[in-house]
N, C-alpha and C positions, 0 to 999 in steps of 0.2 A: 230122563231125570224127572219127568213129570210125576208129581205125586209124592216125591221124596222131600220131606221137610228140609229147609235150607241147612239147619244144624246137623242133619244126618247125611247130606249128600257129599260125595267126593268133590274135591276142587276140580274145576273145569279149566284146563289149559288147552289152547288151540293156536293155530297159526293162520296167517293170511299171506297173500302175495303170490301164491301159485294158482294158476288158472288152467284147468284141463279142457281139452276139446271134447265136448259131449258126443260128437259124431265119431270120434276115434280115440278111445280111452288109452290106446297104446302109444299115442303121440306124447312126447315129452311135454310136461307142463310149461307154460309160459310164466316167466317171472315178471309180475305186474305190480306196479306201485301207484298207479293212478288212484287218486282219492276215491273216486266212485267205485272202483274195483275193491278197494280196502273195505269200504262201508258195506258193499254188497256181500263180500265174503263173511264179514262179521254177522250181518243180519241173517245170512243163510245158516251159519253155525248156531245162532240163537234159536232159529226155527227148528233145525234138525234135532238139536239137543233138548228142545222144549224147556228152555230156561229163560229167565228175564235178564240175566247178567252172566258174563263170562268172567272167571276169576283172573285169567291171564290171556292176553292176545299178543302174540309175537309175530313180527315180520320175518318170514322164513329166510329170504335171501335178499341182498340188494337187487333191485329190479333191473331188467334189461329193456324196459319200455321208455326210457328217457325221463321217468319221474325222478325229481330230486328228492333227497331225504327230507327236506323241509316240507314237501308236499305229502308224502306218505306218512311221515312221522306226525305231521300236523293233523292228518285225518285220524290217526290212531288216538292222539291226545283228545280230539273232539269226542270220540266214542267214549273215552274215559270221563270227560266232563259231562256227557249226557247220561252217565250211570250205566252204560251198556257193558262196560268192562271195568274191573277193579284195578287192574294193573296192565301196563303195556311194556313190551320189550322187543328186543332185536335178536336175531339169530344169524350167525355167520357174517357179522359186521366187524370191521377193524376199527382201530382207534380214531382214524380220521373221520369216519362216519359217526362214530359214537360222540365225538366232540361236536359235530354239526347237529346231531339230534339233541344233545344235552342243551345246546344253545336255544333250541325251540321249546323244550320242556324235558323234565327229568326222565331218564331212562331207568325204569324200574328193574328190568332184568336183561341179562345177556345170556344167550345159549351158544357157546362156542364148542367146537370139537376139542377134546382134551383127553389124553391118556398118558400112561407111563412112558410110551414110546413116541407119542406125538404131542409135544409141548409147545407147538408153534404159536399158541394163543396166550402164552403167559403174560405178554404185554397187555392184552385186553383184560385179563383177569386182574392184573395190578391196577389198571384204569378203573375197573369196577370197585375195587377196594377203596380207592381214593374218592369215588363219587357216590358211595353208599348204594351201589347197584348190585342186586342179587345175581348170582351166577348159577346156572343150571347146565352143566356140561352134558354133551352127548358123546356117545361112543367111548366111554371110559375103558371098556374092555377091547377097544380097537376092533370093532365088528367081529368079536369072538376070538381074534388071534391070541389074546392074552389068557383065554380060558383053557387053551390046549385042546379045544373041542371043535374048532372050525373045520369044516370038511376039506379034505385034501383035494377034492375035485370041485372046488367052489367055482361058481360061474364068474365071468368077467365083471358083472355088476357087483358081486360080493367082494372080489379082490379090489375093485375101485374104492369101495368103502373102507377097506383095510388101510389103504393109503401108505404114504411114506416109502413106496417102492416094495413093500413087503407083500408077498403072495403066499398062499398055502405051500407052494413048492419051495419057496425060499426059507420058510419056517422049518420045513422038514429037513433041509440040508444044513440047518443050523447056525 
């Protein structure tokens, strides 16, 4: 992004909270919410993207490291207060956590999975409407299932993303 005038550059949206093992990139990422980890992830994104500010920083998943939402959400709000990010949001968080985050500071965005066949996050979307929180859904085409073009021999990782018990073979049988 270096050298592109701010008015001409695309919006920069990124996430934090997943930490990979540099010695084994095939290992699953750890879900980390420790404030130092959140800050380090944001700083690394700023460096890699060669920008002074991220337009949106979202927490990818609720963490598994014992960090409370007040801790990781507080760290994200501090990054916003410092001008390093313009907006902060959460991904894959349910209403109970949204309420706790909102008590600390406004949740600008939520990114839930949502499609015509997987509407389990409708409650969270309603919460967002009530709290003036933007919604950016992911997997609206249910990992390709709704396009009619998902491969019939999809890997288990792909069928996991499809969710709801649907697999390419169950789609074929109709």
